[in-house]
N, C-alpha and C positions, 0 to 999 in steps of 0.2 A: 561216515561212519555212522553203521546201524545202532541203535540203544538197545541197553539190555534187554526189555521186554518183546521188542520186536524179533530181537536174534533167539530170544526162547521159541518164538513162534514158529519161525523158519524151519530152527533143527526140530522142532515136534511135527511139525510136516513132513519133514523128510526121514523122521523115523517112522511115522504111520506108513507114508509110501515101501518102506524097505522088510518092514513087519507084518505089513497088511494081507501077506498069504499065508501066517499062519497063527493070527488072533480072529477070534469070531466076531462076525460082522456088528453086534451090538456093541461089544467092546470097541469096535473101531469107531462105532459111532457116536459112543459114548465121548471118548478122545477128542472126535472131531468136533464136536459142539464145547468141549472145554477149549480148546485151540481158539474155535471164532471168537466163545466169550472173552478171552481176553486179548485177542487182536481187537476186538469191538471194544471193549473197555480202553484199551491204550489210544486206541486213536481218538475216541470221546473225550480223555483227559488232556491230549495233544489240544486239540479243537476247543476246548475251553482255557487254555493257557493264551491258546494265541488271541483268542476273544479278551480276554484281559486284558493282554500286551497292546491290542487295538485300541483298547479303550483308553489306557492308560497313554497310548501315543497322542489320543486326540485330545483326552485334557491337557495334556503338554503344551500341544498346538494352541488351543484353546487361551491357555494360561500367559503364554507367548505373548499371541494375538493381543489380549487385555492390556500386556504391560507395555506392548509397542502403544497401542492406541492412549493408553494413559501416559505414556513419554511425549507422546505428539501435542494431549492436553496440555501436558504442563511445559513443553516449550512456548504451544503457542500464548498461553497466560503468561510465561515468561517474557516473551517479546512485548506484548501488550502493555504489562506493568513498565516493564523499560522504557517504552517508547513514552510513556506518561512521564514518569520519573525524570530522564533525561532531557527530554524536548520541553517540558514545562518553563524548567527553569533559565534553558536556550531562548527560548522564543522570550521570555523575559528581559532578558541581556540584552537582545537584540530588538525587541521592541522601543525598550527605554531608549538605547544609544539613537537607535531615530527618532524618539521623539527630542532627543537634547541634539540631533543634529539640527533642526528646525528654529532653535532658539540662537540668539547673539551669542557669537563665540569669537575669540580670535583666532586668527590661522593655524595658532599653535594647538589650540583647542578643537581646532576640527579634524587636525592631522593624528589627536589622540581619538577624538570618536570616530576618525573612517579606519584607525586602526583596530579598534575594538570591535569595529561591524565586519573586517575584513576576517580578522581570526575566527570571531563566531560564525560566519559563514561557513567558513573552515573547517572549522569542528563540527557545526552541525549537518554538514557534508559529510564526514566521515560517520556522525553517527547514523544518517538517513542510509547511507550504502550500507552499512553492518545490519541494521535492523531491516529494510528491505531485502536484503540476500538470507536472512531468516525467515522472511515471511515466503519468499518463492520458494525456497527449499523444504519448508511445510506446506507448500500449494495454498496458500491465504491472501496470495496477492490477486486481486481482480483489476478489470480495466475499468476505465469511466468514458465512453465514448463521445463526446461532444463536439461542436461545431468548432472548428480551430482555423485562426487566421496563421495560414503556413508562412509567410512573410513574415510576421510580428513574431512569431514563435522563434525563428531562425535569428532575427534580428536581438532578440532579447537573452539570449543566451551571448551571443556575440558580444553583445555589451558589457556583459560580465566580467569578460578577460581583455576589455581594448585597452583599460589604464596598464596592462602588465605587457600586450602586445607593442602599445606605443612606448613605453620605458625602454623595452627592449629594442627597440628598431625594427622590429617585425612587421610587416604587412598583413594584415585579417582584412580579408575579402570575400563577397559572399556572390555566386549567381544563380539566379533563380530562371529555369526556361521559359518560357511563355505559355507552351501548352498546360504547365502544370497547373492545377486548379487550385483560386486563391484562397479558397477556404475548402476544408478537409474532415471528416468524421473520424477523429480518432480519439486516443488519451492525450490530452496537451501535455499535463504533467510527463509520463512517463517518455514521450518524443521528446521533450525538452530535458530530459534525464540522459538519455542516451546521446543526446547531442553535446549536453554538458560534458559528458565524462570521454566523449572521443576526442573535441575542440579541447578540454584541460589537460589531456595529453599531448595533443599534438603543441599546444602552447608551453607545456612543461619541458618537451625535449626539441623544440627548435629556438637557436640561438641568435639566428639570423636568416632573413631570405623571409618567407611568404609562409602563409596559411589560407589555403583556399577552398571553400565549402563550397559545393555545386548540387542543386537539384533538379531533379530531372524526371523524366516518364522514362521509365525502362522498356516498354513495350511489352513484359513478359506476361502472362495467362495469371489473374489471379487464381488462389486457392480453390479445388472444386465446390467446398463448402459456402463460399463467399457469394453475397450479393453480386445480382446481373448488372449493379452499375459500378463494381468494383473496380479500382486500378491500380497496378503496383507504380508508387515511387522511388525514386533512387535518391540518396544521398549521400555526398563523397567528400571526406575531409583529407585533404591532401598538404604534406609539410614538406619542407627543406631541412629538415630537423639528423639528428644522429642516425637513424635508419634502424634495422633488427635483422639478425640474421635469418637465413631460413630455418635452421634447424631451432630457432627458439620460437617457430611460429605456434606449434602446438601448446605451448606454457604460457601464452599469451591468456587465454581466456579460463585458466586455470585456477580455482579459489584460492585467495591468501598467495598467489604466485609472485615473485618480484625474478625480473630478468638479471638483477644483480641483488643477488639477497646478502653481499657482507656488510659487515657494518659498516664500515669507508663508503657507502653507497652514494653518490651525488644527488640521484634524485630519489624523493621520500614519498611514500604511499602507504593504503593498506592492502596493495593486490587485489582489489573489488570490483574497481571501476569497470575494465574489460569484461569481466563474468557476469556481473549484473547487467550490462547492455547486450550482452548475448543472450540473456534470458530473455530480458526485456522484449527484443528485436525477435524471437520467437512467439512471444505472447500476442506480439503484433503480426503475426503471418508471415514474417518475413526471415530473411538471412544477411548473415554478416561476414565480410570476407577483406583479407589484409594482403597486402602487397607493398614490400618494402626491399631498399636495398642499401646495406650499411654505407654511411657517409653521405647518402643523397637523398634520403627522407623516406618517409612512408605514406600510404591510400590507405586509409579505411574506409570502405564502402558499406551501407546495407540498404535494406530495401522495407518496404512498409506494404500491406496491401488494406488501402481504404477507400472510400467513397468521397465522390465531391459533396460537400455541405451547400445549402442555399446563402446566397451573398445575402449580409444585412450590413446595416448601418454599427460600425464599431461601437464601442463603449467608449466614455469619455476617462481619458488616462487624466488624472489628478494629481500633481506633483506634490499639491499640500491638502490638508484636510479638510475636504467642504462642508461647510455650515449647514447642514442638511436640516436641523430643527428649524430653520427658520421659513422654509419651503415644506418641510412634512413633519408637525409637531406631532410628537409619538412619547406615550409614557412609556418607557424602558425599564424593566427590571432586569439586574444581571445577577445569576447566581454563578459565583466562582468561590472557592476555599483556600486556593493560593492567594498571599496577599499580594507580591509582587503583579501578578499576570491580573488582579483583580484592581491594583494602582493604574497600572498600565492600560487598562480597559474603560477604567474610568478617566483617564486623562484624555484618551482619545473620542471617549462620547461627549468629553466634555468641550474638546476643540468642535466639534459637529454642533453644539449647541444642546445638549441634552444633560438632564441632572438626572441619571437614571437610580433606582429603588435597587440597594444591595441587600442579597441574601450570599449565606456561606455554605449552605447546605438544602437539600429538598425539601427538608420539614420546614424552615423558614421560608422557603417559597411559597408553601401552601399557606403560612401564616399570612405572608402580604397579602396574597389574593385575596383572603379573607376578610381584609381592610380598606382596601382599594382596587381599581381596577387597572389594568397594564393593557397596552396594545401590542406588545412584544416583551419576547423572553431571550434574552442569550442565555444559555444552560449549560454547564460544566458537566460532564459526563460522569465524572470520577469525582464525587464527594463524599465526605463522610455524613453518620447520620440515615442519610439518605441520597442515593446517588440521583444521576441526571434522568438515567432511563424508567428508574420506577416513580420519579418526582412526575414525571410528562406521563406515563400511563396513568396514575394518579386523578393529574390535570383533565385528561379525556375523561375520565369514568364521571369526575364532577362536571363536567359538560354535558355528557351525554342525561345526567339527573337533572341537569337545569340548574344545579347549585353554583355554576357560573357562566354568565354572559357570554352567549357567541363561541365562538373558536379561535384562542391565540396563538397566531404565530410562536413557535421554538425552534430557533435556532442552538445548533448544538456547538460547542465547544471543545475541541477534541485534540492531544497529540497522539492518538493512538497511531499503532502502524498497520495493525490486522485489517483494518477497510471492513468490517463488519460491524458497525456501530448501525442500529435499526433507526437513527433518525438523521437527518439531515445535517452534513457536516459542513461548517464554515469556519473558515479561522479570521479575528479580530486584528486584521493588519492592516497598517495605513496605507500600502500599496492597493488595496482594494477597495479603495473609496467610489470608484466608479461602480463596481460590483452592488455597494451597501447603496447607492444612491438609487439605483433601478429597484433593489430591496424595498426601501423606506419608500417609495415613491408607491409601489403595487399596496403595499401595507395600509398605506397613508389612505391611500383612495378607496381602499374598502372600508376603512374603518370608519370615514365621514361623510361618504356616497351612501347612506340609510337613508330611506323616507322617512325618517323621524330628526333628522339633521337639516336644522337651517342653515341658510348662506353664511351667514354672520358665523354661524359655530364652524364652520368649515373653512374661512379665512382666519380665524381665530388664533393666534398664538401663544397667549398664556396659559398656563398649566390649570389655571381655576376653570378656565372655560372649554375645556376639552371634553368633549362626549364620546361615548364608543356606541355607537351603531349596534341596533338590536341582534345584529344577525350578520354571522360571515357569510359572503356569498360563496 
């Protein structure tokens, strides 16, 4: 439908055409000019209106884009805070249970401790799955590629399920093909997480028979963007469990999906394990596949694109906390605001032979450094008054100004899930004794191998005879 001004212009033009032979030329010219002016004014007005509408739409798009970005930032901040607030007490519980397990206990007490640890591990797994899923959804999950002993990685995951399979009478075994590289470059923790989810499902749904794990070379070509020496390794987890109907395959990898959603379901779970495994496999440039037959079992397989890593001597795995202070005497400062985690860290360092200085926030760290020198700082990232990141920046600034001697190694303690902390992360856990021995050895050698340190000073183990080198290499 034509608008009223446009209709008027068209009718006026038709009128001029009909009466043009009876009106003087000057009158016709004037009328034509009036009609043209009206038409031009109409189109100019409409154009302005369209321009205003376009700008209004652009503003709406920009506003919604800002709202979306703000929502993503809020979600990311929530994930980080929840990660810290939830994982911190859980790590304290598990850490204390681990320390308690190393004391003299009766058989009944040992069972209680193992129950605490088992339930804590299960709860921490659920928490990690939820936080990891949120991180993947928001694009915040990054991979940490490092040299990985493939056999040890698989066996460590299997050991976590060994007690359950033995109790159920289910055989759990693994076969690694001879042509598979013994060490590969990949994200060890994420590969372990995928294996734990898939093996955990197999254990959950298998009441009798066996669970077979197979690692093999697929012979498939790596992605085009991969390195020249990249290979594709396949993993297969097959069980003799209850199996899955084919029409339920698509539902397997959906978020928070349960094949049996009823309130009376026999098998529990958050419905995130397979979803997270699927996303992680894709991050590792691989694919995941499932085959199953009801009553006969299931076979989950996935691939990853990776590279062979140079062989090296494996680190020492220590069942108990090593007395590192006898070999590597260091002055250590511990910055941790949570009293439970602080107590746990002090107990672990005490078993290593260290008596650390303590601080509850970054300001106290700076005050301590003005009073006495330290060879190493364990720094919590989230603390009141001054957090670990700001404290680290100030320490580095003081070192550049020459107000602090040398460069103090700082190891961050964090429970955050986001993976975006700007200083090195490390968990002060009992199972990492071998890792800490290598770190303490390096720090000790760099500290006491300066030219101004005498041989007697290097071998001294007393706190009063420790000296810092004038310079860090």
